[in-house]
N, C-alpha and C positions, 0 to 999 in steps of 0.2 A: 504494500500500500504506500503510495507516494502522495506528496502535496502538489507536485508540479506535473503538468501534462507532458512536458518534455521528457520526463523519466519514462513514461509509458510509451511514448513514441520511440524511445531508445530500447525498449524491450521489457520494461517493468509491467507488472500485472494490471494494476489499476491505480487511479488517483481520484481524489475527491477534494476539491478546494474551491475557494472563492474565485469567481471568474475574473481573470487578470484585466481584461479589457474594460469590464465594468468598474473595477477599482481605479483604473487610470482615468476614466471619465469622471468619477467622483472627485479624484484628486484635482483634476482640471477646474472643476467648479469651485473647489476650495481656494485654489490659487487665484482664480478670477475675483472671488470675494475679497481676498486679502489685498490684491492689487487695487481694488476699488476703495480701500480704506478700512475695511472691517478688521478688528483686532483678532488675531488667531486664538487667543485665550477665551474669547467670547463665542467662538463658533462651536456648534454642538458636535459631540462625538458621534460618528456614524459607524455602524457595523455593516459588513457585507450582507447583501440580501439576495444575491444571485450566485449560485454554486454550480459546479460542473463535475459530472462523473464521466470519466474516460476509462474504458476497459480495453485491454489488449487481448483479444480472443485467441490470437496466434500464440501468445505466450501461455495462456491457459491450457491450450491443447498440447503444447510442448511439455508441460509438466504434468499432464494427465488429469487436469481439472476440467470438469464440465460445468459451465456457468448456465444456470437455468434461463430459458428464453424470457421468462417474466422479469428477470433482472436485467437482461440485455436490452430489452425495449425501454427500460427506464433510463438507460445511459444516454448522455448527451452525444457521445461519440464511441463507436466500437471499431477498433482496429482489427481487420481480418488478416 
């Protein structure tokens, strides 16, 4: 189990983490607000709201693991 999608693309079994693109978009909005004069200490803390599940089915098969179809359909990306 990994945090980064790149590890799964390199052969890891699966990852579940906050969507990096969504985090960058949120960061940009914070930067915009700061550049417009808001004080960073007064900005609300935000948590990630969008997560991504990536499964490497090729790796699963290589180690003899069968991932149920019901789990695969929930994944955001399945690497065959």
